[in-house]
DSSP file (Angstrom, degrees, kcal/mol; ACC not computed):
  #  RESIDUE AA STRUCTURE BP1 BP2  ACC     N-H-->O    O-->H-N    N-H-->O    O-->H-N    TCO  KAPPA ALPHA  PHI   PSI    X-CA   Y-CA   Z-CA
    1    1 A M     >        0   0    0      0, 0.0     4,-2.4     0, 0.0     5,-0.2   0.000 360.0 360.0 360.0 -46.2  131.4  158.6  170.8
    2    2 A Y  H  >  +     0   0    0      1,-0.2     4,-2.6     2,-0.2     5,-0.2   0.897 360.0  52.8 -61.7 -40.7  131.8  157.5  167.2
    3    3 A K  H  > S+     0   0    0      1,-0.2     4,-2.2     2,-0.2    -1,-0.2   0.914 109.4  48.2 -61.9 -43.6  128.5  159.2  166.3
    4    4 A L  H  > S+     0   0    0      2,-0.2     4,-1.3     1,-0.2    -1,-0.2   0.905 111.1  51.0 -63.8 -42.4  129.7  162.4  167.8
    5    5 A F  H  X S+     0   0    0     -4,-2.4     4,-3.3     1,-0.2     3,-0.4   0.928 111.4  47.3 -60.5 -46.3  133.0  162.2  166.0
    6    6 A M  H  X S+     0   0    0     -4,-2.6     4,-1.9     1,-0.2    -1,-0.2   0.864 107.5  56.4 -65.8 -36.6  131.3  161.6  162.6
    7    7 A L  H  < S+     0   0    0     -4,-2.2    -1,-0.2    -5,-0.2    -2,-0.2   0.797 118.2  34.6 -65.3 -27.7  128.9  164.5  163.2
    8    8 A I  H  X S+     0   0    0     -4,-1.3     4,-1.4    -3,-0.4    -2,-0.2   0.873 119.6  46.8 -91.5 -44.5  131.9  166.8  163.7
    9    9 A A  H  X S+     0   0    0     -4,-3.3     4,-2.7    -5,-0.2     5,-0.2   0.897 106.4  55.1 -71.1 -42.8  134.4  165.3  161.2
   10   10 A L  H  X S+     0   0    0     -4,-1.9     4,-2.5    -5,-0.2     5,-0.2   0.919 109.5  45.2 -63.7 -45.4  132.2  164.9  158.1
   11   11 A P  H  > S+     0   0    0      0, 0.0     4,-2.4     0, 0.0    -1,-0.2   0.902 114.3  50.2 -63.9 -36.9  131.0  168.5  157.9
   12   12 A I  H  X S+     0   0    0     -4,-1.4     4,-2.2     2,-0.2    -2,-0.2   0.920 111.9  48.2 -64.3 -42.2  134.6  169.7  158.5
   13   13 A L  H  X S+     0   0    0     -4,-2.7     4,-2.3     2,-0.2    -1,-0.2   0.911 111.6  49.5 -63.4 -43.7  135.8  167.4  155.8
   14   14 A A  H  X S+     0   0    0     -4,-2.5     4,-2.0     1,-0.2    -2,-0.2   0.912 111.6  48.4 -63.0 -43.2  133.1  168.6  153.4
   15   15 A V  H  X S+     0   0    0     -4,-2.4     4,-2.5     1,-0.2    -1,-0.2   0.893 110.0  53.5 -64.4 -39.3  133.9  172.3  154.0
   16   16 A G  H  X S+     0   0    0     -4,-2.2     4,-2.5     1,-0.2    -2,-0.2   0.916 109.0  47.9 -62.1 -43.8  137.6  171.6  153.5
   17   17 A W  H  X S+     0   0    0     -4,-2.3     4,-2.5     2,-0.2    -1,-0.2   0.885 111.3  50.8 -65.2 -38.2  136.9  170.0  150.1
   18   18 A I  H  X S+     0   0    0     -4,-2.0     4,-2.2     2,-0.2    -2,-0.2   0.926 111.6  47.3 -65.1 -44.1  134.7  172.9  149.0
   19   19 A I  H  X S+     0   0    0     -4,-2.5     4,-2.4     1,-0.2    -2,-0.2   0.911 112.0  50.9 -63.2 -41.6  137.4  175.4  150.0
   20   20 A Y  H  X S+     0   0    0     -4,-2.5     4,-2.7     2,-0.2    -2,-0.2   0.913 109.6  49.9 -61.9 -43.0  140.0  173.3  148.2
   21   21 A A  H  X S+     0   0    0     -4,-2.5     4,-2.2     2,-0.2    -2,-0.2   0.904 111.8  48.0 -63.8 -41.5  137.9  173.2  145.0
   22   22 A L  H  X S+     0   0    0     -4,-2.2     4,-2.1     2,-0.2    -1,-0.2   0.911 112.8  48.2 -65.5 -41.8  137.3  177.0  145.1
   23   23 A W  H  X S+     0   0    0     -4,-2.4     4,-2.3     2,-0.2    -2,-0.2   0.913 111.5  49.9 -64.4 -43.0  141.1  177.6  145.7
   24   24 A E  H  X S+     0   0    0     -4,-2.7     4,-2.2     1,-0.2    -2,-0.2   0.897 110.1  50.9 -62.8 -40.6  142.0  175.3  142.8
   25   25 A R  H  X S+     0   0    0     -4,-2.2     4,-1.9     1,-0.2    -1,-0.2   0.900 110.1  49.8 -63.0 -41.3  139.5  177.1  140.5
   26   26 A K  H  X S+     0   0    0     -4,-2.1     4,-2.0     1,-0.2    -2,-0.2   0.910 109.9  50.5 -64.1 -42.8  141.0  180.4  141.4
   27   27 A M  H  X S+     0   0    0     -4,-2.3     4,-2.2     1,-0.2    -2,-0.2   0.893 109.1  51.2 -64.5 -40.0  144.6  179.2  140.7
   28   28 A R  H  X S+     0   0    0     -4,-2.2     4,-1.8     1,-0.2    -1,-0.2   0.899 109.1  51.2 -63.1 -39.9  143.5  177.8  137.3
   29   29 A A  H  X S+     0   0    0     -4,-1.9     4,-1.2     1,-0.2    -1,-0.2   0.895 110.3  49.0 -64.8 -39.4  142.0  181.2  136.4
   30   30 A E  H  X S+     0   0    0     -4,-2.0     4,-1.3     1,-0.2    -1,-0.2   0.889 109.2  52.5 -67.2 -38.5  145.2  183.0  137.4
   31   31 A E  H  < S+     0   0    0     -4,-2.2    -1,-0.2     1,-0.2    -2,-0.2   0.853 104.7  55.7 -66.4 -34.0  147.3  180.6  135.3
   32   32 A K  H  < S+     0   0    0     -4,-1.8    -1,-0.2     1,-0.2    -2,-0.2   0.843 105.6  52.9 -66.0 -31.9  145.2  181.2  132.3
   33   33 A K  H  < S+     0   0    0     -4,-1.2    -1,-0.2    -3,-0.2    -2,-0.2   0.839  97.3  79.0 -72.3 -33.1  145.8  185.0  132.6
   34   34 A R  S  < S-     0   0    0     -4,-1.3     2,-0.1     1,-0.1     3,-0.1  -0.489  88.7-112.6 -77.4 143.8  149.6  184.5  132.7
   35   35 A P        -     0   0    0      0, 0.0     2,-0.2     0, 0.0    -1,-0.1  -0.474  40.6 -99.9 -70.5 148.3  151.6  184.0  129.5
   36   36 A K        -     0   0    0     -2,-0.1     2,-0.5    -4,-0.1    -4,-0.0  -0.492  34.0-134.4 -71.2 134.7  153.1  180.5  129.2
   37   37 A Q        -     0   0    0     -2,-0.2     2,-0.6    -3,-0.1    -1,-0.1  -0.784  12.0-149.0 -92.7 129.6  156.8  180.5  130.1
   38   38 A V        -     0   0    0     -2,-0.5     2,-0.0     4,-0.0    -2,-0.0  -0.867  16.9-131.1 -99.8 124.1  159.0  178.5  127.8
   39   39 A S     >  -     0   0    0     -2,-0.6     4,-2.4     1,-0.1     5,-0.2  -0.292  18.2-117.4 -71.2 159.3  162.0  177.0  129.4
   40   40 A Q  H  > S+     0   0    0      1,-0.2     4,-2.4     2,-0.2     5,-0.2   0.879 115.6  53.2 -64.6 -37.8  165.5  177.4  127.9
   41   41 A H  H  > S+     0   0    0      2,-0.2     4,-2.4     1,-0.2    -1,-0.2   0.919 110.0  47.1 -64.5 -43.7  165.8  173.7  127.3
   42   42 A L  H  > S+     0   0    0      2,-0.2     4,-2.5     1,-0.2    -2,-0.2   0.913 112.1  50.3 -64.4 -42.2  162.4  173.6  125.4
   43   43 A H  H  X S+     0   0    0     -4,-2.4     4,-2.1     1,-0.2    -2,-0.2   0.909 111.7  48.6 -61.6 -42.8  163.4  176.6  123.3
   44   44 A K  H  X S+     0   0    0     -4,-2.4     4,-2.2     2,-0.2    -2,-0.2   0.911 111.5  49.5 -63.8 -43.4  166.7  175.0  122.5
   45   45 A T  H  X S+     0   0    0     -4,-2.4     4,-2.3     1,-0.2    -2,-0.2   0.914 109.9  50.8 -63.6 -43.2  165.1  171.7  121.5
   46   46 A R  H  X S+     0   0    0     -4,-2.5     4,-2.3     1,-0.2    -1,-0.2   0.906 110.9  48.3 -61.5 -41.5  162.5  173.5  119.3
   47   47 A S  H  X S+     0   0    0     -4,-2.1     4,-2.3     1,-0.2    -1,-0.2   0.883 110.5  51.7 -68.5 -36.1  165.3  175.4  117.5
   48   48 A E  H  X S+     0   0    0     -4,-2.2     4,-2.3     2,-0.2    -2,-0.2   0.904 110.4  48.7 -64.6 -40.4  167.3  172.2  117.0
   49   49 A V  H  X S+     0   0    0     -4,-2.3     4,-2.4     2,-0.2    -2,-0.2   0.906 111.5  48.8 -66.6 -41.1  164.2  170.4  115.5
   50   50 A S  H  X S+     0   0    0     -4,-2.3     4,-2.0     2,-0.2    -2,-0.2   0.891 111.4  50.2 -67.6 -37.1  163.5  173.3  113.1
   51   51 A D  H  X S+     0   0    0     -4,-2.3     4,-2.2     2,-0.2    -2,-0.2   0.916 110.9  49.6 -63.6 -42.2  167.2  173.4  112.0
   52   52 A W  H  X S+     0   0    0     -4,-2.3     4,-2.3     1,-0.2    -2,-0.2   0.900 109.0  52.2 -62.7 -41.1  167.0  169.6  111.4
   53   53 A A  H  X S+     0   0    0     -4,-2.4     4,-1.6     1,-0.2    -1,-0.2   0.890 108.7  50.5 -63.7 -39.2  163.8  170.0  109.4
   54   54 A K  H  X S+     0   0    0     -4,-2.0     4,-1.3     1,-0.2    -1,-0.2   0.908 110.3  49.8 -64.4 -41.2  165.5  172.7  107.2
   55   55 A K  H  X S+     0   0    0     -4,-2.2     4,-0.6     1,-0.2    -2,-0.2   0.893 108.5  53.0 -63.3 -39.0  168.5  170.4  106.6
   56   56 A M  H  < S+     0   0    0     -4,-2.3     3,-0.4     1,-0.2    -1,-0.2   0.829 105.2  53.9 -68.8 -31.1  166.2  167.5  105.6
   57   57 A T  H  < S+     0   0    0     -4,-1.6    -1,-0.2     1,-0.2    -2,-0.2   0.830 112.8  44.3 -70.4 -29.5  164.4  169.7  103.0
   58   58 A E  H  < S+     0   0    0     -4,-1.3    -1,-0.2    -3,-0.2    -2,-0.2   0.505  88.9 119.3 -89.1  -5.0  167.7  170.5  101.4
   59   59 A F     <  -     0   0    0     -4,-0.6    -3,-0.0    -3,-0.4    -4,-0.0  -0.403  44.7-165.9 -69.6 132.0  168.9  166.9  101.6
   60   60 A Q        -     0   0    0     -2,-0.2     3,-0.1     3,-0.0    -2,-0.1  -0.980  23.5-125.7-114.6 121.1  169.8  165.2   98.3
   61   61 A P        -     0   0    0      0, 0.0     3,-0.1     0, 0.0     2,-0.0  -0.368  32.7-103.2 -66.4 146.0  170.2  161.5   98.6
   62   62 A P        -     0   0    0      0, 0.0     2,-0.3     0, 0.0     0, 0.0  -0.368  36.7-107.8 -68.4 147.6  173.5  160.2   97.2
   63   63 A K        -     0   0    0      1,-0.1     2,-0.2    -3,-0.1    -3,-0.0  -0.569  35.4-120.0 -76.4 137.4  173.4  158.5   93.8
   64   64 A R        -     0   0    0     -2,-0.3     2,-0.2     1,-0.1    -1,-0.1  -0.527  21.0-121.8 -79.1 141.4  173.8  154.8   94.0
   65   65 A K        -     0   0    0     -2,-0.2     2,-0.3     1,-0.1    -1,-0.1  -0.577  32.7-108.0 -77.5 144.4  176.7  153.2   92.2
   66   66 A K        -     0   0    0     -2,-0.2     2,-0.1     1,-0.1    -1,-0.1  -0.534  33.4-133.9 -74.0 136.8  175.7  150.6   89.6
   67   67 A T     >  -     0   0    0     -2,-0.3     4,-2.0     1,-0.1     5,-0.2  -0.347  25.2-102.8 -83.5 171.1  176.5  147.1   90.7
   68   68 A Y  H  > S+     0   0    0      1,-0.2     4,-1.9     2,-0.2     5,-0.1   0.874 121.4  52.8 -61.8 -39.2  178.2  144.6   88.5
   69   69 A E  H  > S+     0   0    0      1,-0.2     4,-2.0     2,-0.2    -1,-0.2   0.896 108.0  50.1 -65.8 -40.5  174.9  142.8   87.8
   70   70 A Q  H  > S+     0   0    0      1,-0.2     4,-2.1     2,-0.2    -1,-0.2   0.884 108.9  52.4 -66.9 -36.3  173.2  146.0   86.7
   71   71 A N  H  X S+     0   0    0     -4,-2.0     4,-2.1     1,-0.2    -1,-0.2   0.903 108.5  51.1 -64.4 -40.2  176.1  146.8   84.3
   72   72 A N  H  X S+     0   0    0     -4,-1.9     4,-1.9     2,-0.2    -2,-0.2   0.902 109.2  50.1 -63.7 -41.6  175.7  143.4   82.8
   73   73 A K  H  X S+     0   0    0     -4,-2.0     4,-1.3     1,-0.2    -1,-0.2   0.914 111.9  48.1 -64.7 -41.7  172.0  143.8   82.2
   74   74 A N  H  < S+     0   0    0     -4,-2.1    -1,-0.2     1,-0.2    -2,-0.2   0.878 112.4  48.9 -66.7 -37.4  172.6  147.2   80.5
   75   75 A N  H  < S+     0   0    0     -4,-2.1    -1,-0.2     1,-0.2    -2,-0.2   0.816 108.1  54.2 -72.3 -31.0  175.3  145.8   78.3
   76   76 A Q  H  <        0   0    0     -4,-1.9    -1,-0.2     1,-0.2    -2,-0.2   0.793 360.0 360.0 -76.2 -27.7  173.3  142.8   77.2
   77   77 A T     <        0   0    0     -4,-1.3    -1,-0.2    -5,-0.2    -2,-0.2   0.482 360.0 360.0 -85.0 360.0  170.3  144.8   75.9
């Protein structure tokens, strides 16, 4: 009984995997043809990052105030 089951099930399983592989290959080919869709969230995030990058290029660090010790060193020399 087991032998008969295996003689039937294994070829069916092999054919199923082959059909699945062919279908998966077809789906990948169709996806390559379609343009990639950009979600609204991704588009918003990209624009926020580019805005942040522009702000960082224009950023000027604040000038540090001289501390009391630095003033003393400058006055002594």
